[in-house]
N, CA, C and O atoms as CSV, one atom per row, in Angstrom:
chain,resi,resn,atom,element,x,y,z
A,1,MET,N,N,5.337,2.405,-5.233
A,1,MET,CA,C,4.877,2.943,-6.495
A,1,MET,C,C,3.986,1.942,-7.226
A,1,MET,O,O,3.020,2.341,-7.875
A,2,SER,N,N,4.286,0.685,-7.134
A,2,SER,CA,C,3.462,-0.304,-7.828
A,2,SER,C,C,2.055,-0.373,-7.239
A,2,SER,O,O,1.096,-0.647,-7.960
A,3,ASP,N,N,1.924,-0.124,-5.923
A,3,ASP,CA,C,0.595,-0.103,-5.303
A,3,ASP,C,C,-0.253,1.021,-5.887
A,3,ASP,O,O,-1.440,0.834,-6.153
A,4,GLN,N,N,0.359,2.194,-6.089
A,4,GLN,CA,C,-0.365,3.315,-6.664
A,4,GLN,C,C,-0.773,3.011,-8.100
A,4,GLN,O,O,-1.901,3.301,-8.499
A,5,LYS,N,N,0.130,2.434,-8.875
A,5,LYS,CA,C,-0.187,2.094,-10.261
A,5,LYS,C,C,-1.338,1.099,-10.338
A,5,LYS,O,O,-2.222,1.231,-11.185
A,6,ARG,N,N,-1.329,0.100,-9.451
A,6,ARG,CA,C,-2.423,-0.877,-9.423
A,6,ARG,C,C,-3.736,-0.206,-9.057
A,6,ARG,O,O,-4.773,-0.477,-9.663
A,7,LEU,N,N,-3.686,0.668,-8.063
A,7,LEU,CA,C,-4.882,1.406,-7.636
A,7,LEU,C,C,-5.449,2.218,-8.790
A,7,LEU,O,O,-6.658,2.207,-9.024
A,8,ILE,N,N,-4.588,2.920,-9.509
A,8,ILE,CA,C,-5.016,3.734,-10.647
A,8,ILE,C,C,-5.603,2.852,-11.739
A,8,ILE,O,O,-6.658,3.171,-12.288
A,9,GLU,N,N,-4.938,1.751,-12.062
A,9,GLU,CA,C,-5.425,0.848,-13.114
A,9,GLU,C,C,-6.796,0.269,-12.767
A,9,GLU,O,O,-7.679,0.196,-13.622
A,10,VAL,N,N,-6.971,-0.142,-11.510
A,10,VAL,CA,C,-8.229,-0.762,-11.089
A,10,VAL,C,C,-9.382,0.236,-11.122
A,10,VAL,O,O,-10.491,-0.112,-11.530
A,11,HIS,N,N,-9.130,1.477,-10.695
A,11,HIS,CA,C,-10.204,2.458,-10.550
A,11,HIS,C,C,-10.281,3.497,-11.664
A,11,HIS,O,O,-11.193,4.324,-11.666
A,12,SER,N,N,-9.362,3.474,-12.592
A,12,SER,CA,C,-9.320,4.478,-13.659
A,12,SER,C,C,-10.632,4.527,-14.438
A,12,SER,O,O,-11.134,3.507,-14.909
A,13,GLY,N,N,-11.171,5.738,-14.562
A,13,GLY,CA,C,-12.393,5.949,-15.328
A,13,GLY,C,C,-13.678,5.641,-14.575
A,13,GLY,O,O,-14.760,5.978,-15.055
A,14,THR,N,N,-13.589,5.017,-13.418
A,14,THR,CA,C,-14.765,4.686,-12.621
A,14,THR,C,C,-15.161,5.888,-11.779
A,14,THR,O,O,-14.322,6.468,-11.090
A,15,SER,N,N,-16.434,6.266,-11.831
A,15,SER,CA,C,-16.916,7.423,-11.070
A,15,SER,C,C,-17.221,7.036,-9.630
A,15,SER,O,O,-17.751,5.961,-9.349
A,16,HIS,N,N,-16.869,7.947,-8.726
A,16,HIS,CA,C,-17.119,7.757,-7.296
A,16,HIS,C,C,-17.627,9.070,-6.719
A,16,HIS,O,O,-17.239,10.145,-7.176
A,17,ASP,N,N,-18.493,8.987,-5.717
A,17,ASP,CA,C,-18.884,10.172,-4.965
A,17,ASP,C,C,-17.823,10.373,-3.895
A,17,ASP,O,O,-17.556,9.469,-3.104
A,18,VAL,N,N,-17.216,11.559,-3.869
A,18,VAL,CA,C,-16.149,11.840,-2.906
A,18,VAL,C,C,-16.511,13.054,-2.060
A,18,VAL,O,O,-17.020,14.054,-2.566
A,19,SER,N,N,-16.241,12.948,-0.771
A,19,SER,CA,C,-16.384,14.073,0.157
A,19,SER,C,C,-14.991,14.584,0.447
A,19,SER,O,O,-14.068,13.797,0.656
A,20,PHE,N,N,-14.832,15.889,0.463
A,20,PHE,CA,C,-13.505,16.476,0.564
A,20,PHE,C,C,-13.517,17.768,1.361
A,20,PHE,O,O,-14.568,18.358,1.610
A,21,ARG,N,N,-12.304,18.198,1.759
A,21,ARG,CA,C,-12.087,19.491,2.406
A,21,ARG,C,C,-10.968,20.171,1.636
A,21,ARG,O,O,-9.875,19.619,1.512
A,22,ILE,N,N,-11.231,21.361,1.118
A,22,ILE,CA,C,-10.284,22.054,0.242
A,22,ILE,C,C,-9.113,22.644,1.025
A,22,ILE,O,O,-9.286,23.315,2.043
A,23,SER,N,N,-7.909,22.365,0.507
A,23,SER,CA,C,-6.679,22.968,1.024
A,23,SER,C,C,-6.313,24.193,0.192
A,23,SER,O,O,-5.860,25.207,0.723
A,24,SER,N,N,-6.519,24.081,-1.143
A,24,SER,CA,C,-6.242,25.213,-2.036
A,24,SER,C,C,-6.915,24.982,-3.386
A,24,SER,O,O,-7.352,23.876,-3.703
A,25,LEU,N,N,-6.986,26.046,-4.162
A,25,LEU,CA,C,-7.544,26.002,-5.516
A,25,LEU,C,C,-6.500,26.610,-6.445
A,25,LEU,O,O,-6.004,27.709,-6.199
A,26,GLU,N,N,-6.168,25.881,-7.524
A,26,GLU,CA,C,-5.123,26.307,-8.446
A,26,GLU,C,C,-5.628,26.218,-9.875
A,26,GLU,O,O,-6.644,25.577,-10.143
A,27,LYS,N,N,-4.919,26.861,-10.790
A,27,LYS,CA,C,-5.193,26.687,-12.210
A,27,LYS,C,C,-4.647,25.326,-12.606
A,27,LYS,O,O,-3.585,24.922,-12.134
A,28,THR,N,N,-5.364,24.619,-13.468
A,28,THR,CA,C,-4.921,23.311,-13.936
A,28,THR,C,C,-3.857,23.485,-15.014
A,28,THR,O,O,-4.026,24.265,-15.951
A,29,PHE,N,N,-2.766,22.750,-14.868
A,29,PHE,CA,C,-1.718,22.764,-15.880
A,29,PHE,C,C,-0.997,21.419,-15.846
A,29,PHE,O,O,-1.126,20.662,-14.884
A,30,GLY,N,N,-0.251,21.131,-16.886
A,30,GLY,CA,C,0.544,19.909,-16.902
A,30,GLY,C,C,0.768,19.402,-18.305
A,30,GLY,O,O,-0.006,19.689,-19.219
A,31,ILE,N,N,1.818,18.656,-18.463
A,31,ILE,CA,C,2.132,18.026,-19.737
A,31,ILE,C,C,1.155,16.880,-19.952
A,31,ILE,O,O,0.900,16.097,-19.036
A,32,GLY,N,N,0.612,16.780,-21.153
A,32,GLY,CA,C,-0.308,15.699,-21.472
A,32,GLY,C,C,-1.709,15.882,-20.911
A,32,GLY,O,O,-2.488,14.931,-20.870
A,33,LEU,N,N,-2.032,17.075,-20.485
A,33,LEU,CA,C,-3.349,17.369,-19.925
A,33,LEU,C,C,-4.409,17.243,-21.016
A,33,LEU,O,O,-4.241,17.777,-22.113
A,34,SER,N,N,-5.491,16.541,-20.719
A,34,SER,CA,C,-6.551,16.361,-21.716
A,34,SER,C,C,-7.273,17.682,-21.968
A,34,SER,O,O,-7.348,18.540,-21.088
A,35,GLU,N,N,-7.794,17.830,-23.158
A,35,GLU,CA,C,-8.553,19.035,-23.532
A,35,GLU,C,C,-9.746,19.253,-22.610
A,35,GLU,O,O,-10.170,20.388,-22.391
A,36,GLU,N,N,-10.274,18.182,-22.081
A,36,GLU,CA,C,-11.441,18.237,-21.201
A,36,GLU,C,C,-11.206,19.149,-19.999
A,36,GLU,O,O,-12.138,19.806,-19.534
A,37,PHE,N,N,-9.959,19.200,-19.483
A,37,PHE,CA,C,-9.654,19.969,-18.283
A,37,PHE,C,C,-8.736,21.159,-18.547
A,37,PHE,O,O,-8.468,21.941,-17.636
A,38,ARG,N,N,-8.252,21.308,-19.777
A,38,ARG,CA,C,-7.349,22.414,-20.113
A,38,ARG,C,C,-8.062,23.750,-19.887
A,38,ARG,O,O,-9.170,23.958,-20.382
A,39,GLY,N,N,-7.426,24.648,-19.143
A,39,GLY,CA,C,-8.010,25.951,-18.847
A,39,GLY,C,C,-8.912,25.959,-17.627
A,39,GLY,O,O,-9.503,26.984,-17.288
A,40,GLY,N,N,-9.016,24.818,-16.972
A,40,GLY,CA,C,-9.859,24.726,-15.784
A,40,GLY,C,C,-9.085,24.983,-14.504
A,40,GLY,O,O,-8.001,25.566,-14.524
A,41,SER,N,N,-9.648,24.548,-13.404
A,41,SER,CA,C,-9.027,24.699,-12.096
A,41,SER,C,C,-8.834,23.330,-11.464
A,41,SER,O,O,-9.473,22.353,-11.855
A,42,THR,N,N,-7.944,23.276,-10.484
A,42,THR,CA,C,-7.701,22.044,-9.741
A,42,THR,C,C,-7.862,22.331,-8.261
A,42,THR,O,O,-7.255,23.255,-7.719
A,43,ILE,N,N,-8.685,21.527,-7.622
A,43,ILE,CA,C,-8.853,21.596,-6.175
A,43,ILE,C,C,-7.813,20.666,-5.550
A,43,ILE,O,O,-7.710,19.500,-5.931
A,44,ILE,N,N,-7.049,21.179,-4.597
A,44,ILE,CA,C,-6.186,20.341,-3.776
A,44,ILE,C,C,-6.976,20.131,-2.494
A,44,ILE,O,O,-7.313,21.089,-1.798
A,45,ALA,N,N,-7.271,18.869,-2.184
A,45,ALA,CA,C,-8.180,18.588,-1.080
A,45,ALA,C,C,-7.767,17.343,-0.311
A,45,ALA,O,O,-6.981,16.524,-0.786
A,46,GLU,N,N,-8.312,17.226,0.875
A,46,GLU,CA,C,-8.137,16.042,1.711
A,46,GLU,C,C,-9.410,15.212,1.632
A,46,GLU,O,O,-10.520,15.729,1.757
A,47,ILE,N,N,-9.225,13.919,1.423
A,47,ILE,CA,C,-10.335,12.966,1.448
A,47,ILE,C,C,-10.031,11.978,2.569
A,47,ILE,O,O,-8.952,11.386,2.609
A,48,LYS,N,N,-10.982,11.805,3.473
A,48,LYS,CA,C,-10.799,10.911,4.621
A,48,LYS,C,C,-10.392,9.518,4.135
A,48,LYS,O,O,-10.942,9.004,3.161
A,49,ASP,N,N,-9.448,8.933,4.807
A,49,ASP,CA,C,-8.920,7.588,4.541
A,49,ASP,C,C,-8.120,7.479,3.244
A,49,ASP,O,O,-7.616,6.402,2.926
A,50,ILE,N,N,-7.993,8.586,2.480
A,50,ILE,CA,C,-7.184,8.565,1.253
A,50,ILE,C,C,-6.023,9.530,1.384
A,50,ILE,O,O,-4.892,9.203,1.024
A,51,GLY,N,N,-6.297,10.714,1.896
A,51,GLY,CA,C,-5.266,11.735,2.029
A,51,GLY,C,C,-5.451,12.832,1.008
A,51,GLY,O,O,-6.562,13.084,0.541
A,52,GLU,N,N,-4.350,13.485,0.662
A,52,GLU,CA,C,-4.410,14.622,-0.259
A,52,GLU,C,C,-4.589,14.136,-1.698
A,52,GLU,O,O,-3.936,13.190,-2.137
A,53,VAL,N,N,-5.489,14.806,-2.420
A,53,VAL,CA,C,-5.778,14.474,-3.820
A,53,VAL,C,C,-5.877,15.761,-4.635
A,53,VAL,O,O,-5.992,16.858,-4.087
A,54,GLU,N,N,-5.831,15.602,-5.939
A,54,GLU,CA,C,-6.113,16.688,-6.874
A,54,GLU,C,C,-7.440,16.362,-7.541
A,54,GLU,O,O,-7.658,15.232,-7.978
A,55,ILE,N,N,-8.315,17.338,-7.619
A,55,ILE,CA,C,-9.584,17.157,-8.334
A,55,ILE,C,C,-9.622,18.196,-9.443
A,55,ILE,O,O,-9.759,19.390,-9.180
A,56,ARG,N,N,-9.500,17.739,-10.682
A,56,ARG,CA,C,-9.508,18.642,-11.830
A,56,ARG,C,C,-10.947,19.002,-12.187
A,56,ARG,O,O,-11.829,18.145,-12.234
A,57,LEU,N,N,-11.158,20.283,-12.435
A,57,LEU,CA,C,-12.477,20.792,-12.793
A,57,LEU,C,C,-12.473,21.255,-14.244
A,57,LEU,O,O,-11.449,21.712,-14.752
A,58,HIS,N,N,-13.605,21.138,-14.903
A,58,HIS,CA,C,-13.761,21.611,-16.276
A,58,HIS,C,C,-13.659,23.138,-16.304
A,58,HIS,O,O,-13.976,23.792,-15.311
A,59,PRO,N,N,-13.223,23.711,-17.422
A,59,PRO,CA,C,-13.117,25.172,-17.521
A,59,PRO,C,C,-14.437,25.895,-17.229
A,59,PRO,O,O,-14.430,27.029,-16.751
A,60,SER,N,N,-15.558,25.248,-17.514
A,60,SER,CA,C,-16.865,25.875,-17.310
A,60,SER,C,C,-17.389,25.748,-15.877
A,60,SER,O,O,-18.449,26.285,-15.558
A,61,ALA,N,N,-16.654,25.042,-15.012
A,61,ALA,CA,C,-17.118,24.823,-13.636
A,61,ALA,C,C,-17.167,26.132,-12.856
A,61,ALA,O,O,-16.273,26.971,-12.968
A,62,ASP,N,N,-18.216,26.291,-12.072
A,62,ASP,CA,C,-18.358,27.448,-11.193
A,62,ASP,C,C,-17.546,27.178,-9.920
A,62,ASP,O,O,-17.905,26.307,-9.127
A,63,THR,N,N,-16.466,27.915,-9.727
A,63,THR,CA,C,-15.588,27.698,-8.580
A,63,THR,C,C,-15.815,28.721,-7.467
A,63,THR,O,O,-15.039,28.781,-6.514
A,64,GLY,N,N,-16.865,29.521,-7.582
A,64,GLY,CA,C,-17.128,30.600,-6.631
A,64,GLY,C,C,-17.172,30.177,-5.179
A,64,GLY,O,O,-16.697,30.913,-4.315
A,65,GLU,N,N,-17.728,29.013,-4.884
A,65,GLU,CA,C,-17.845,28.580,-3.486
A,65,GLU,C,C,-16.605,27.821,-3.004
A,65,GLU,O,O,-16.488,27.541,-1.811
A,66,PHE,N,N,-15.698,27.489,-3.890
A,66,PHE,CA,C,-14.530,26.696,-3.536
A,66,PHE,C,C,-13.418,27.561,-2.952
A,66,PHE,O,O,-12.628,28.154,-3.686
A,67,LYS,N,N,-13.368,27.623,-1.650
A,67,LYS,CA,C,-12.366,28.378,-0.898
A,67,LYS,C,C,-11.663,27.422,0.064
A,67,LYS,O,O,-12.176,26.343,0.361
A,68,THR,N,N,-10.496,27.820,0.545
A,68,THR,CA,C,-9.775,27.024,1.535
A,68,THR,C,C,-10.684,26.740,2.731
A,68,THR,O,O,-11.305,27.649,3.280
A,69,GLY,N,N,-10.752,25.474,3.123
A,69,GLY,CA,C,-11.587,25.062,4.246
A,69,GLY,C,C,-12.974,24.596,3.855
A,69,GLY,O,O,-13.664,23.977,4.664
A,70,TYR,N,N,-13.404,24.882,2.617
A,70,TYR,CA,C,-14.730,24.461,2.161
A,70,TYR,C,C,-14.825,22.939,2.198
A,70,TYR,O,O,-13.897,22.243,1.786
A,71,GLU,N,N,-15.941,22.432,2.692
A,71,GLU,CA,C,-16.189,20.994,2.691
A,71,GLU,C,C,-17.381,20.710,1.796
A,71,GLU,O,O,-18.409,21.382,1.878
A,72,GLY,N,N,-17.237,19.719,0.951
A,72,GLY,CA,C,-18.307,19.381,0.029
A,72,GLY,C,C,-18.122,17.997,-0.542
A,72,GLY,O,O,-17.291,17.220,-0.072
A,73,SER,N,N,-18.898,17.698,-1.553
A,73,SER,CA,C,-18.796,16.406,-2.230
A,73,SER,C,C,-19.120,16.588,-3.702
A,73,SER,O,O,-19.785,17.547,-4.093
A,74,MET,N,N,-18.644,15.662,-4.506
A,74,MET,CA,C,-18.925,15.656,-5.938
A,74,MET,C,C,-18.623,14.274,-6.491
A,74,MET,O,O,-18.017,13.436,-5.823
A,75,THR,N,N,-19.052,14.057,-7.709
A,75,THR,CA,C,-18.738,12.821,-8.408
A,75,THR,C,C,-17.492,13.054,-9.243
A,75,THR,O,O,-17.408,14.020,-10.002
A,76,ALA,N,N,-16.524,12.156,-9.096
A,76,ALA,CA,C,-15.259,12.287,-9.818
A,76,ALA,C,C,-14.740,10.896,-10.172
A,76,ALA,O,O,-15.112,9.895,-9.558
A,77,SER,N,N,-13.869,10.865,-11.181
A,77,SER,CA,C,-13.271,9.593,-11.576
A,77,SER,C,C,-11.756,9.684,-11.488
A,77,SER,O,O,-11.174,10.758,-11.638
A,78,VAL,N,N,-11.133,8.547,-11.244
A,78,VAL,CA,C,-9.684,8.482,-11.144
A,78,VAL,C,C,-9.086,8.710,-12.527
A,78,VAL,O,O,-9.434,8.026,-13.490
A,79,GLN,N,N,-8.170,9.692,-12.610
A,79,GLN,CA,C,-7.527,10.035,-13.878
A,79,GLN,C,C,-6.066,9.609,-13.928
A,79,GLN,O,O,-5.538,9.320,-15.002
A,80,GLY,N,N,-5.413,9.569,-12.768
A,80,GLY,CA,C,-4.004,9.216,-12.766
A,80,GLY,C,C,-3.358,9.444,-11.422
A,80,GLY,O,O,-4.026,9.547,-10.392
A,81,TRP,N,N,-2.032,9.521,-11.458
A,81,TRP,CA,C,-1.230,9.668,-10.250
A,81,TRP,C,C,-0.216,10.780,-10.464
A,81,TRP,O,O,0.477,10.790,-11.481
A,82,ASN,N,N,-0.115,11.706,-9.539
A,82,ASN,CA,C,0.893,12.757,-9.583
A,82,ASN,C,C,2.101,12.229,-8.820
A,82,ASN,O,O,2.127,12.248,-7.589
A,83,ALA,N,N,3.110,11.754,-9.567
A,83,ALA,CA,C,4.278,11.130,-8.957
A,83,ALA,C,C,5.120,12.137,-8.189
A,83,ALA,O,O,5.768,11.769,-7.210
A,84,ILE,N,N,5.127,13.388,-8.605
A,84,ILE,CA,C,5.914,14.404,-7.920
A,84,ILE,C,C,5.312,14.723,-6.556
A,84,ILE,O,O,6.025,14.786,-5.555
A,85,ARG,N,N,3.992,14.925,-6.523
A,85,ARG,CA,C,3.305,15.281,-5.278
A,85,ARG,C,C,2.805,14.057,-4.503
A,85,ARG,O,O,2.356,14.169,-3.362
A,86,LYS,N,N,2.893,12.885,-5.149
A,86,LYS,CA,C,2.470,11.615,-4.545
A,86,LYS,C,C,1.006,11.662,-4.099
A,86,LYS,O,O,0.677,11.444,-2.933
A,87,ARG,N,N,0.133,11.960,-5.087
A,87,ARG,CA,C,-1.296,12.003,-4.794
A,87,ARG,C,C,-2.098,11.601,-6.032
A,87,ARG,O,O,-1.637,11.723,-7.167
A,88,ILE,N,N,-3.299,11.123,-5.775
A,88,ILE,CA,C,-4.216,10.697,-6.829
A,88,ILE,C,C,-4.774,11.916,-7.533
A,88,ILE,O,O,-5.049,12.937,-6.904
A,89,ILE,N,N,-4.940,11.803,-8.848
A,89,ILE,CA,C,-5.575,12.849,-9.659
A,89,ILE,C,C,-6.977,12.364,-10.014
A,89,ILE,O,O,-7.143,11.297,-10.606
A,90,LEU,N,N,-7.977,13.153,-9.649
A,90,LEU,CA,C,-9.363,12.868,-9.986
A,90,LEU,C,C,-9.852,13.893,-10.992
A,90,LEU,O,O,-9.370,15.025,-11.020
A,91,GLY,N,N,-10.797,13.502,-11.806
A,91,GLY,CA,C,-11.439,14.426,-12.729
A,91,GLY,C,C,-12.906,14.535,-12.382
A,91,GLY,O,O,-13.606,13.526,-12.305
A,92,ALA,N,N,-13.378,15.751,-12.172
A,92,ALA,CA,C,-14.783,15.973,-11.822
A,92,ALA,C,C,-15.681,15.612,-12.994
A,92,ALA,O,O,-15.368,15.901,-14.150
A,93,SER,N,N,-16.795,14.980,-12.677
A,93,SER,CA,C,-17.804,14.689,-13.699
A,93,SER,C,C,-18.618,15.942,-13.940
A,93,SER,O,O,-18.668,16.833,-13.092
A,94,ASP,N,N,-19.252,16.009,-15.087
A,94,ASP,CA,C,-20.093,17.188,-15.397
A,94,ASP,C,C,-21.234,17.324,-14.436
A,94,ASP,O,O,-22.031,18.254,-14.552
């Protein structure tokens, strides 16, 4: 757990270009969710060499092309850690 916390602290807020493959698309929810992502969607995806991640999308994001199996890339920043699912939470940049 301390490794994940260090990873989050070091990379928090820093934008990265990420390539991913979608496993599923869900509505974003959670306690303490920032207004920036409230009402949006969350992509559950695999990122090579990282594993499964959550990518939170803004409510205004066009999710039409995001289907299971879709492969793509976007700019996102580290937002936190989902301790229950044991995966990194990313937030999509505009």
